[in-house]
DRENVOVO-30751 format. One record per residue (C-alpha): residue in three letters; residue number from 1; z, x, y. Coordinates in steps of 0.001 Angstrom, whole numbers, plus 500000, padded with zeros to 6 digits. Last residue first. Example, Ala and Ser with C-alpha at 12.3 -4.5 7.8 and 13.67 -1.06 7.14 Angstrom:
REM residues 2
<"Ser",2,<507140,513670,498940>> <"Ala",1,<507800,512300,495500>> 
***
This chain:
REM residues 600
<"Unk",600,<764080,438095,737416>> <"Unk",599,<767513,439274,736574>> <"Unk",598,<768303,436729,734164>> <"Unk",597,<764601,436395,732981>> <"Unk",596,<764774,440256,732141>> <"Unk",595,<768105,440006,730589>> <"Unk",594,<766292,437769,727982>> <"Unk",593,<768643,434547,727710>> <"Unk",592,<770478,433746,724546>> <"Unk",591,<772224,430439,726023>> <"Unk",590,<771763,427908,728733>> <"Unk",589,<775014,426370,729969>> <"Unk",588,<774393,422765,730977>> <"Unk",587,<776371,420643,733171>> <"Unk",586,<779450,418342,733310>> <"Unk",585,<778554,415126,731294>> <"Unk",584,<781277,412567,731979>> <"Unk",583,<780429,410392,728798>> <"Unk",582,<779932,406619,729124>> <"Unk",581,<777890,406590,725587>> <"Unk",580,<774675,406283,727685>> <"Unk",579,<775456,409152,729528>> <"Unk",578,<775577,411253,726249>> <"Unk",577,<772631,410239,725031>> <"Unk",576,<770890,411334,728479>> <"Unk",575,<771951,414544,728051>> <"Unk",574,<771109,414333,724165>> <"Unk",573,<767060,413116,725129>> <"Unk",572,<766784,415918,727697>> <"Unk",571,<767908,418404,725598>> <"Unk",570,<765254,417070,722827>> <"Unk",569,<762807,416508,725278>> <"Unk",568,<763385,420573,726238>> <"Unk",567,<763455,421773,722986>> <"Unk",566,<765684,423915,722142>> <"Unk",565,<764263,427266,720946>> <"Unk",564,<763081,429659,723810>> <"Unk",563,<766518,430117,725121>> <"Unk",562,<769265,428291,723530>> <"Unk",561,<771365,425009,724959>> <"Unk",560,<774439,424520,725265>> <"Unk",559,<775819,421296,726766>> <"Unk",558,<779064,420856,728598>> <"Unk",557,<781229,417615,728119>> <"Unk",556,<783943,416336,730608>> <"Unk",555,<787153,414695,730998>> <"Unk",554,<787550,413645,727008>> <"Unk",553,<787706,410245,725609>> <"Unk",552,<784021,409340,726346>> <"Unk",551,<782532,412751,724211>> <"Unk",550,<784345,411550,720844>> <"Unk",549,<782114,408924,720022>> <"Unk",548,<778710,410768,721221>> <"Unk",547,<780248,413940,718963>> <"Unk",546,<779903,411416,716018>> <"Unk",545,<776189,411995,715775>> <"Unk",544,<776719,414842,713847>> <"Unk",543,<773607,416518,712561>> <"Unk",542,<771664,416085,715802>> <"Unk",541,<774759,416040,718289>> <"Unk",540,<775716,419401,717325>> <"Unk",539,<779589,419732,716288>> <"Unk",538,<782444,419882,718726>> <"Unk",537,<784080,423119,719988>> <"Unk",536,<786931,421121,722264>> <"Unk",535,<788408,422945,724658>> <"Unk",534,<791955,422009,725771>> <"Unk",533,<792540,423431,729126>> <"Unk",532,<796716,423260,730724>> <"Unk",531,<797861,423031,727116>> <"Unk",530,<801148,420843,726065>> <"Unk",529,<800028,417570,727655>> <"Unk",528,<796422,418073,727551>> <"Unk",527,<797446,418009,723415>> <"Unk",526,<799394,415293,723814>> <"Unk",525,<797275,413132,725101>> <"Unk",524,<794880,413823,722143>> <"Unk",523,<797530,413086,719741>> <"Unk",522,<798682,409942,721689>> <"Unk",521,<795055,408802,721074>> <"Unk",520,<795151,409292,717497>> <"Unk",519,<795763,405477,716813>> <"Unk",518,<792762,404429,718975>> <"Unk",517,<790431,406732,716955>> <"Unk",516,<788269,409525,719323>> <"Unk",515,<790345,412062,716944>> <"Unk",514,<789289,410702,713936>> <"Unk",513,<785519,410399,715189>> <"Unk",512,<785090,414217,716086>> <"Unk",511,<787165,415063,712928>> <"Unk",510,<784430,413311,710606>> <"Unk",509,<785602,410930,708331>> <"Unk",508,<788385,411129,705789>> <"Unk",507,<788896,414894,706335>> <"Unk",506,<789856,416961,703458>> <"Unk",505,<793443,418551,703968>> <"Unk",504,<793032,422628,704703>> <"Unk",503,<792929,422751,708165>> <"Unk",502,<790637,422155,710956>> <"Unk",501,<791743,425208,713388>> <"Unk",500,<793580,425015,716451>> <"Unk",499,<793285,428284,718378>> <"Unk",498,<795271,429323,721084>> <"Unk",497,<794940,431510,723882>> <"Unk",496,<798200,432291,726461>> <"Unk",495,<797753,436005,725441>> <"Unk",494,<794448,437483,724268>> <"Unk",493,<795382,439992,721323>> <"Unk",492,<797019,438396,718137>> <"Unk",491,<795253,434846,719128>> <"Unk",490,<797526,431983,718565>> <"Unk",489,<797315,430182,715724>> <"Unk",488,<798393,426082,716465>> <"Unk",487,<799253,424568,712997>> <"Unk",486,<803185,425491,713085>> <"Unk",485,<803600,424409,717103>> <"Unk",484,<801689,420904,716348>> <"Unk",483,<803673,419691,713817>> <"Unk",482,<805139,416995,715416>> <"Unk",481,<802012,415276,715657>> <"Unk",480,<802175,414719,711797>> <"Unk",479,<799126,412896,710507>> <"Unk",478,<796731,413941,713085>> <"Unk",477,<798312,417504,712911>> <"Unk",476,<798073,418160,709383>> <"Unk",475,<793871,417343,709251>> <"Unk",474,<793772,419162,712623>> <"Unk",473,<795306,422743,710966>> <"Unk",472,<797269,424098,707960>> <"Unk",471,<796027,427136,706165>> <"Unk",470,<795175,427184,702875>> <"Unk",469,<791649,427958,703954>> <"Unk",468,<793015,431187,705620>> <"Unk",467,<793020,431457,709372>> <"Unk",466,<791356,432967,712327>> <"Unk",465,<788040,433408,711557>> <"Unk",464,<787753,430750,708327>> <"Unk",463,<788743,428162,711082>> <"Unk",462,<786217,429458,713552>> <"Unk",461,<783101,429091,711326>> <"Unk",460,<784164,425710,709949>> <"Unk",459,<780317,424703,709423>> <"Unk",458,<780318,421361,708111>> <"Unk",457,<783853,420570,709922>> <"Unk",456,<782691,421174,712865>> <"Unk",455,<786047,420308,715183>> <"Unk",454,<787625,423663,716354>> <"Unk",453,<790164,423352,718753>> <"Unk",452,<790458,426120,721080>> <"Unk",451,<793960,425161,723664>> <"Unk",450,<794277,427398,726746>> <"Unk",449,<797217,428127,728445>> <"Unk",448,<796644,428665,732365>> <"Unk",447,<798915,430723,734385>> <"Unk",446,<799209,434054,732662>> <"Unk",445,<795602,433768,731769>> <"Unk",444,<793652,432214,729164>> <"Unk",443,<789994,431023,731070>> <"Unk",442,<788153,433833,729711>> <"Unk",441,<788806,433712,726870>> <"Unk",440,<788554,429993,726330>> <"Unk",439,<785029,430459,728040>> <"Unk",438,<784149,433060,725130>> <"Unk",437,<785214,430776,722364>> <"Unk",436,<783343,427823,723831>> <"Unk",435,<780047,430140,724643>> <"Unk",434,<780072,431235,721256>> <"Unk",433,<780844,428164,719333>> <"Unk",432,<777987,426790,721353>> <"Unk",431,<775362,429299,720107>> <"Unk",430,<772203,427440,719220>> <"Unk",429,<773081,427419,715843>> <"Unk",428,<772404,423677,714991>> <"Unk",427,<771297,421148,717213>> <"Unk",426,<771783,419721,720505>> <"Unk",425,<774495,421229,721769>> <"Unk",424,<778365,420689,722314>> <"Unk",423,<781326,422152,724144>> <"Unk",422,<784075,419446,724942>> <"Unk",421,<786564,419869,728137>> <"Unk",420,<789948,418227,728044>> <"Unk",419,<792068,418986,731382>> <"Unk",418,<789123,418745,733939>> <"Unk",417,<791122,417792,736828>> <"Unk",416,<788411,416551,739575>> <"Unk",415,<786372,417957,742520>> <"Unk",414,<788009,421377,742466>> <"Unk",413,<787861,421486,738885>> <"Unk",412,<784183,422122,739189>> <"Unk",411,<784397,425237,741029>> <"Unk",410,<786655,426855,738211>> <"Unk",409,<784558,425766,735838>> <"Unk",408,<781291,427602,737480>> <"Unk",407,<783984,430182,738282>> <"Unk",406,<784350,430587,734392>> <"Unk",405,<780319,430462,734101>> <"Unk",404,<780213,433390,736458>> <"Unk",403,<782924,435297,734271>> <"Unk",402,<780834,434701,731029>> <"Unk",401,<777563,435615,732469>> <"Unk",400,<779332,438774,733887>> <"Unk",399,<781169,439658,730222>> <"Unk",398,<777209,438969,728758>> <"Unk",397,<775315,441811,730768>> <"Unk",396,<778693,444369,730767>> <"Unk",395,<778451,444080,726795>> <"Unk",394,<780468,441648,725056>> <"Unk",393,<782143,443915,722445>> <"Unk",392,<783499,446347,724832>> <"Unk",391,<784193,442935,726914>> <"Unk",390,<786120,441611,724127>> <"Unk",389,<787932,444748,722618>> <"Unk",388,<790178,442977,720726>> <"Unk",387,<788100,440191,719065>> <"Unk",386,<788103,436872,719331>> <"Unk",385,<786523,436161,722621>> <"Unk",384,<783180,437609,720621>> <"Unk",383,<782801,434539,718010>> <"Unk",382,<779507,433371,717490>> <"Unk",381,<777579,435885,715307>> <"Unk",380,<779860,434223,712641>> <"Unk",379,<776490,432670,711252>> <"Unk",378,<776593,434800,707812>> <"Unk",377,<773264,435985,708699>> <"Unk",376,<774154,436660,711696>> <"Unk",375,<776526,439846,710569>> <"Unk",374,<779843,440338,711404>> <"Unk",373,<781814,443730,711016>> <"Unk",372,<785367,443730,709627>> <"Unk",371,<788678,444730,710903>> <"Unk",370,<791826,442806,708990>> <"Unk",369,<794225,440979,711090>> <"Unk",368,<791639,440019,713542>> <"Unk",367,<789206,441903,715081>> <"Unk",366,<785728,440468,715537>> <"Unk",365,<782539,442546,716046>> <"Unk",364,<779256,441406,717130>> <"Unk",363,<777852,444542,718998>> <"Unk",362,<775457,445397,716871>> <"Unk",361,<773959,442040,717030>> <"Unk",360,<772806,442824,720499>> <"Unk",359,<773940,439454,722506>> <"Unk",358,<771386,437528,724427>> <"Unk",357,<772680,436745,728067>> <"Unk",356,<774216,433636,728917>> <"Unk",355,<772851,431419,732044>> <"Unk",354,<775688,429679,733604>> <"Unk",353,<776659,426468,734884>> <"Unk",352,<773198,424537,735221>> <"Unk",351,<773380,421172,737008>> <"Unk",350,<771775,418700,735631>> <"Unk",349,<768495,416306,735951>> <"Unk",348,<768000,416682,732240>> <"Unk",347,<764252,418154,732726>> <"Unk",346,<765261,419506,736284>> <"Unk",345,<767605,421584,735026>> <"Unk",344,<765868,422812,731567>> <"Unk",343,<763142,423628,733809>> <"Unk",342,<764732,425566,736096>> <"Unk",341,<766698,427591,733433>> <"Unk",340,<763381,428711,732576>> <"Unk",339,<761412,428707,729390>> <"Unk",338,<763245,425669,727584>> <"Unk",337,<760893,424762,724473>> <"Unk",336,<758424,422215,724998>> <"Unk",335,<755366,424256,723967>> <"Unk",334,<752367,422511,724570>> <"Unk",333,<752141,423512,728121>> <"Unk",332,<751978,426999,727632>> <"Unk",331,<749535,426766,724031>> <"Unk",330,<747623,425347,726513>> <"Unk",329,<748357,427822,730034>> <"Unk",328,<747825,430688,727094>> <"Unk",327,<744813,429636,725764>> <"Unk",326,<743626,429357,729153>> <"Unk",325,<744678,432379,730596>> <"Unk",324,<742862,433955,727154>> <"Unk",323,<739720,432505,728265>> <"Unk",322,<739874,433454,731901>> <"Unk",321,<740799,437280,730376>> <"Unk",320,<738003,436839,727882>> <"Unk",319,<735740,435892,730801>> <"Unk",318,<736680,438825,732448>> <"Unk",317,<736141,441313,729685>> <"Unk",316,<732601,439332,729250>> <"Unk",315,<731757,440279,732512>> <"Unk",314,<732557,443718,732277>> <"Unk",313,<731228,444443,728916>> <"Unk",312,<727805,442716,730604>> <"Unk",311,<728547,445006,733796>> <"Unk",310,<728436,448318,731985>> <"Unk",309,<726032,447492,729554>> <"Unk",308,<723205,446065,731685>> <"Unk",307,<721091,444135,729460>> <"Unk",306,<718230,444044,730288>> <"Unk",305,<716994,446832,733333>> <"Unk",304,<716666,449495,731075>> <"Unk",303,<716832,453099,732353>> <"Unk",302,<713662,455759,733208>> <"Unk",301,<711128,453305,734018>> <"Unk",300,<707655,453969,734127>> <"Unk",299,<705879,454059,737436>> <"Unk",298,<704557,451223,739519>> <"Unk",297,<702225,451910,742675>> <"Unk",296,<704019,451983,745644>> <"Unk",295,<701331,450928,749207>> <"Unk",294,<698862,448904,747241>> <"Unk",293,<696175,447154,749647>> <"Unk",292,<695796,443994,750558>> <"Unk",291,<693374,441659,752379>> <"Unk",290,<690536,443342,750655>> <"Unk",289,<686947,444139,752078>> <"Unk",288,<684170,442135,751401>> <"Unk",287,<680771,444130,752213>> <"Unk",286,<678315,442743,753759>> <"Unk",285,<680326,439958,755297>> <"Unk",284,<680505,441358,759185>> <"Unk",283,<676724,442053,759238>> <"Unk",282,<675943,438722,757740>> <"Unk",281,<678315,437492,760398>> <"Unk",280,<676483,439200,763296>> <"Unk",279,<673188,438656,762139>> <"Unk",278,<674323,434655,762065>> <"Unk",277,<675499,434699,764879>> <"Unk",276,<672076,436244,766686>> <"Unk",275,<669906,433426,764572>> <"Unk",274,<672119,430847,765627>> <"Unk",273,<671606,431861,769367>> <"Unk",272,<668068,431768,768586>> <"Unk",271,<667872,428625,767339>> <"Unk",270,<669863,426871,769384>> <"Unk",269,<667732,428401,772641>> <"Unk",268,<664462,427228,770834>> <"Unk",267,<665926,423875,769925>> <"Unk",266,<666684,423032,773657>> <"Unk",265,<663462,424660,774827>> <"Unk",264,<661472,422071,772647>> <"Unk",263,<663639,419206,773941>> <"Unk",262,<662823,420562,777230>> <"Unk",261,<659392,420332,777093>> <"Unk",260,<658790,417157,775368>> <"Unk",259,<660925,415764,777817>> <"Unk",258,<659084,417118,780767>> <"Unk",257,<655896,416268,779162>> <"Unk",256,<656975,412483,778173>> <"Unk",255,<658016,412617,782280>> <"Unk",254,<654653,414168,783608>> <"Unk",253,<652543,411494,781405>> <"Unk",252,<654202,408503,782542>> <"Unk",251,<653957,409712,786614>> <"Unk",250,<650361,410388,786088>> <"Unk",249,<649394,406848,784271>> <"Unk",248,<648524,406994,780998>> <"Unk",247,<644897,407056,779269>> <"Unk",246,<645397,409144,776127>> <"Unk",245,<643619,412701,776186>> <"Unk",244,<645895,414370,774238>> <"Unk",243,<645908,418043,774286>> <"Unk",242,<649265,418565,776175>> <"Unk",241,<650921,416117,773990>> <"Unk",240,<649311,418001,770673>> <"Unk",239,<651188,421224,772455>> <"Unk",238,<654203,419658,773057>> <"Unk",237,<654261,417922,769337>> <"Unk",236,<654060,421040,767698>> <"Unk",235,<656161,422596,770122>> <"Unk",234,<658636,420473,768847>> <"Unk",233,<657764,420517,765080>> <"Unk",232,<657843,424526,765177>> <"Unk",231,<661704,424096,766849>> <"Unk",230,<662133,421994,763844>> <"Unk",229,<661542,423901,761437>> <"Unk",228,<663151,426876,762417>> <"Unk",227,<666258,425066,763022>> <"Unk",226,<666181,424076,758923>> <"Unk",225,<664628,427420,757643>> <"Unk",224,<668173,428726,759824>> <"Unk",223,<670577,425580,758176>> <"Unk",222,<669028,426796,754761>> <"Unk",221,<669293,430417,755182>> <"Unk",220,<673038,430629,756899>> <"Unk",219,<673997,427935,753547>> <"Unk",218,<672955,430569,751726>> <"Unk",217,<674629,433300,753264>> <"Unk",216,<677439,431043,753712>> <"Unk",215,<677888,430617,749741>> <"Unk",214,<677253,434412,749017>> <"Unk",213,<679483,435601,751646>> <"Unk",212,<682527,432829,750122>> <"Unk",211,<681421,434480,746382>> <"Unk",210,<682411,438214,747993>> <"Unk",209,<685732,436968,749343>> <"Unk",208,<686534,435126,746549>> <"Unk",207,<685138,438098,744271>> <"Unk",206,<687096,440662,747011>> <"Unk",205,<690333,438513,746556>> <"Unk",204,<690124,438580,742932>> <"Unk",203,<689218,442429,742468>> <"Unk",202,<692808,442691,744670>> <"Unk",201,<694769,440413,742684>> <"Unk",200,<693971,441874,739357>> <"Unk",199,<694503,445195,740358>> <"Unk",198,<698298,444254,741111>> <"Unk",197,<698544,442684,738025>> <"Unk",196,<697267,445695,736185>> <"Unk",195,<699679,448056,738017>> <"Unk",194,<702825,445594,736967>> <"Unk",193,<701224,445968,733257>> <"Unk",192,<701021,448966,733023>> <"Unk",191,<704454,449736,734235>> <"Unk",190,<706045,447283,732074>> <"Unk",189,<704045,448827,729218>> <"Unk",188,<705378,452348,729630>> <"Unk",187,<709013,451158,729600>> <"Unk",186,<708669,449099,726599>> <"Unk",185,<710556,445736,726123>> <"Unk",184,<708909,444419,729148>> <"Unk",183,<709796,443410,732476>> <"Unk",182,<707216,442963,735605>> <"Unk",181,<708013,443253,739357>> <"Unk",180,<706179,442726,742425>> <"Unk",179,<707415,443326,745739>> <"Unk",178,<705536,442181,748524>> <"Unk",177,<705407,443962,752114>> <"Unk",176,<704202,441654,754789>> <"Unk",175,<707466,442218,756430>> <"Unk",174,<709963,439186,757062>> <"Unk",173,<712564,440272,754595>> <"Unk",172,<710574,441720,751298>> <"Unk",171,<708535,439231,749832>> <"Unk",170,<709126,438495,746301>> <"Unk",169,<707279,438435,743229>> <"Unk",168,<709074,438568,739350>> <"Unk",167,<706872,438675,736106>> <"Unk",166,<708123,438237,732976>> <"Unk",165,<708634,434628,732866>> <"Unk",164,<704720,434504,734275>> <"Unk",163,<703706,436573,731370>> <"Unk",162,<705552,434688,728686>> <"Unk",161,<704345,431407,730100>> <"Unk",160,<700727,433219,730196>> <"Unk",159,<700770,434448,726452>> <"Unk",158,<701957,430915,725470>> <"Unk",157,<698742,429269,726768>> <"Unk",156,<696519,431823,725884>> <"Unk",155,<697294,431144,722038>> <"Unk",154,<697717,427513,722624>> <"Unk",153,<694486,427723,723997>> <"Unk",152,<693013,430051,720981>> <"Unk",151,<694338,427147,718612>> <"Unk",150,<692491,425025,720449>> <"Unk",149,<689106,426640,720685>> <"Unk",148,<689303,426839,716755>> <"Unk",147,<689557,423357,716248>> <"Unk",146,<692684,422343,714740>> <"Unk",145,<693143,420831,711128>> <"Unk",144,<690385,418633,708646>> <"Unk",143,<691288,415754,710774>> <"Unk",142,<691141,412512,709196>> <"Unk",141,<694938,412131,709106>> <"Unk",140,<697098,410214,706935>> <"Unk",139,<697828,413405,704262>> <"Unk",138,<698778,415304,708075>> <"Unk",137,<701684,412896,708300>> <"Unk",136,<703683,414020,705111>> <"Unk",135,<702784,417495,706399>> <"Unk",134,<704700,416878,709603>> <"Unk",133,<707235,415150,708325>> <"Unk",132,<708046,418313,705899>> <"Unk",131,<708150,420937,708839>> <"Unk",130,<704301,422863,709374>> <"Unk",129,<705906,426443,709509>> <"Unk",128,<705648,428275,712816>> <"Unk",127,<703499,431305,713845>> <"Unk",126,<704986,432770,716671>> <"Unk",125,<702546,432884,719884>> <"Unk",124,<701753,436390,720448>> <"Unk",123,<703330,437815,723888>> <"Unk",122,<706026,439693,722887>> <"Unk",121,<704148,440867,719936>> <"Unk",120,<700747,441899,721453>> <"Unk",119,<698154,440487,720124>> <"Unk",118,<697396,438212,722950>> <"Unk",117,<698004,440947,725291>> <"Unk",116,<694517,442578,725138>> <"Unk",115,<695085,444520,728322>> <"Unk",114,<691920,443004,730278>> <"Unk",113,<692455,439582,728638>> <"Unk",112,<696195,439152,729436>> <"Unk",111,<695404,441230,732780>> <"Unk",110,<692863,438298,733349>> <"Unk",109,<694978,435569,732014>> <"Unk",108,<698353,436212,734315>> <"Unk",107,<696099,436640,737709>> <"Unk",106,<694556,433003,737004>> <"Unk",105,<697785,431818,736192>> <"Unk",104,<699021,432219,739161>> <"Unk",103,<702022,434441,740276>> <"Unk",102,<700141,436794,742591>> <"Unk",101,<698198,433411,744282>> <"Unk",100,<701894,432078,744882>> <"Unk",99,<702970,435401,746277>> <"Unk",98,<699167,435301,748472>> <"Unk",97,<700693,431540,749468>> <"Unk",96,<704262,432598,750814>> <"Unk",95,<702259,435027,752724>> <"Unk",94,<700028,432995,754410>> <"Unk",93,<702739,430752,755668>> <"Unk",92,<703623,431884,758646>> <"Unk",91,<699541,431263,759962>> <"Unk",90,<699841,432675,763597>> <"Unk",89,<698124,436065,762208>> <"Unk",88,<695359,434466,760611>> <"Unk",87,<694969,432140,764278>> <"Unk",86,<694600,435726,766101>> <"Unk",85,<692218,436882,763468>> <"Unk",84,<689980,433796,763678>> <"Unk",83,<690140,434067,767356>> <"Unk",82,<689212,437649,768062>> <"Unk",81,<686411,437458,765585>> <"Unk",80,<685035,434521,767403>> <"Unk",79,<684080,431523,764701>> <"Unk",78,<680351,431204,762803>> <"Unk",77,<681845,431617,759816>> <"Unk",76,<684791,432738,759502>> <"Unk",75,<686211,435871,760200>> <"Unk",74,<686564,438690,757987>> <"Unk",73,<689492,440582,758719>> <"Unk",72,<692606,438631,757042>> <"Unk",71,<695846,439602,758110>> <"Unk",70,<696993,442313,755861>> <"Unk",69,<699399,441695,752479>> <"Unk",68,<700969,445226,751877>> <"Unk",67,<701698,445772,748136>> <"Unk",66,<704898,447332,746524>> <"Unk",65,<705282,447960,742873>> <"Unk",64,<708142,448128,740168>> <"Unk",63,<708399,448514,736844>> <"Unk",62,<711324,446558,734639>> <"Unk",61,<712286,448071,731287>> <"Unk",60,<713953,445549,728716>> <"Unk",59,<716224,446000,725822>> <"Unk",58,<716264,444370,722402>> <"Unk",57,<719726,442408,721664>> <"Unk",56,<721727,443771,718897>> <"Unk",55,<723306,446964,720836>> <"Unk",54,<724011,444950,724192>> <"Unk",53,<725738,441879,722332>> <"Unk",52,<727755,444161,720315>> <"Unk",51,<729048,445691,723641>> <"Unk",50,<729278,441943,724715>> <"Unk",49,<731219,441033,721561>> <"Unk",48,<733729,443895,721779>> <"Unk",47,<734728,443299,725413>> <"Unk",46,<735095,439089,724137>> <"Unk",45,<737624,440394,721840>> <"Unk",44,<739280,442576,723948>> <"Unk",43,<739567,440162,726975>> <"Unk",42,<740985,437864,724478>> <"Unk",41,<743663,440347,722815>> <"Unk",40,<744757,441334,726311>> <"Unk",39,<745038,437568,727294>> <"Unk",38,<747307,436765,724110>> <"Unk",37,<749106,440133,724895>> <"Unk",36,<750074,439614,728555>> <"Unk",35,<751228,435992,727752>> <"Unk",34,<754785,436468,728481>> <"Unk",33,<754378,438788,731362>> <"Unk",32,<751871,437057,733064>> <"Unk",31,<753658,433585,732518>> <"Unk",30,<756934,435682,734085>> <"Unk",29,<755052,436471,736590>> <"Unk",28,<753783,433709,737894>> <"Unk",27,<756751,431855,737465>> <"Unk",26,<757957,435037,739829>> <"Unk",25,<756025,434147,742071>> <"Unk",24,<756697,430314,741917>> <"Unk",23,<755609,427102,740669>> <"Unk",22,<757501,424116,741669>> <"Unk",21,<758763,421838,739377>> <"Unk",20,<758338,419078,738883>> <"Unk",19,<761384,416426,737905>> <"Unk",18,<761120,414619,740875>> <"Unk",17,<765091,414355,742339>> <"Unk",16,<766452,411004,741449>> <"Unk",15,<769869,412229,741637>> <"Unk",14,<769804,415851,743380>> <"Unk",13,<768680,419234,741241>> <"Unk",12,<771510,421945,740957>> <"Unk",11,<769186,425346,740550>> <"Unk",10,<771615,428393,739598>> <"Unk",9,<770273,431284,742728>> <"Unk",8,<773215,431416,744127>> <"Unk",7,<776470,430560,743195>> <"Unk",6,<777178,427032,742526>> <"Unk",5,<778219,423701,743983>> <"Unk",4,<779380,421177,741455>> <"Unk",3,<777568,418265,740828>> <"Unk",2,<779581,415524,739306>> <"Unk",1,<778260,413063,737351>> 
***
């Protein structure tokens, strides 16, 4: 296949090149531009849903309070106070332990009972209707129903679970300060419950210390009684030994006396030391002091903490944008139409000879023997080359595109001579007649005679525009090759440009198939001898497969595809079929491309 060197910006994929094209910044901007409406609509819908959620959901208010947890002041029993304080200060997990105490079910239960939250709608156990299965199962049970205690336990459990879900306790940095937060649907209730949690925690701490003191005092009393009884017993044994007159040796009596006196003194000293230490301990635990104090009580919050309207709308908007991008990507992936010139080149492994801008409908004006305005509905929007004011009719953008197409064609002729050029397309209405006529017009010069041959018998757009229905044409030429000068119609304003219409006689078969027949090969060769370039406006391959028969007889084939209409898969199959018929595919022309895409 011929692979010309094209101007900068026209992709020329090499043979065997991977068809997957790299995504460039240009592709990203094009995708965003094309999908902007989808993304904005998705963002708006999700933002509206977020705003609706904020309006419908019940707001919550969060109250904050701070409590300082200090090292324990009450030493353990029979332990040095300084050593006990040092031991407590070195316990790294003590603060976390106290946080878990604040979050415990005991504190929650105390606050719930104190504030009577069991009947509060936020904490009340919702009434559930029994299911049909439960009703049927109850028919076979002997129980008359749940006990009252079970119902109260279920209510309390539900209230505690709800309470703990609303409660948040965290340590501030590495300090001994703990922040307590509680969320409720009422601002005053949130502050009241937060302060009640702190009070319940301090009361529980004091109660625990008092209980420890009571147990310690009881143990001390029992221990002192035991030591006192032991001292009394040893003294009694000593006095009894002294008063006894047992017959013993003097040495044995002396040893026994020394033992009893030593035991009595040891127990007496132990009793005195324990009594003194117990008095000191009792003095320290007479009034339990809590290890925590409130440094910032909760006040009524002025603004709701949930939902954050601005944050919710912003988040849902971002989610909507991501959803819009996903929808656009899915739609873009499912859309197999030509969306970029590079994609068409990569899919077919063909050179792109040119990208033609869209021609405005109000500039489609044909000037022949009778001037008239052509509408796109009549299918004559493909004839800009047959106008007197050709450049003015096309516009500067299209004029530049067709001149660039001419440069690409002339560059291709440097590698191989092209006398017979076929213009076809995968489907109907993709602008191949526009490309054929415009290319013929720009190629027609004083040094180059160009013949434009109409082979579209099912359309006849080109033939009707330059010759009446009764005029001779291709049919007459195939019957009599000597009639060529009579059937060729010169363009009235463009020199060296001639058109061979279809003619008035009916065709027994497709014009392309007839021209490709062996007996008409001399006619085809004769056209190449009379004219420098013969351009065949061939029918589309979808409705006229006969194009594949004529294609190998020509020097090159140009395939025209419409931007955002032609399927890449159909275009690839068309090019593959042309190559399979041994036709020389010169390249692609992407028609009706937006100016923004070309200038990007």
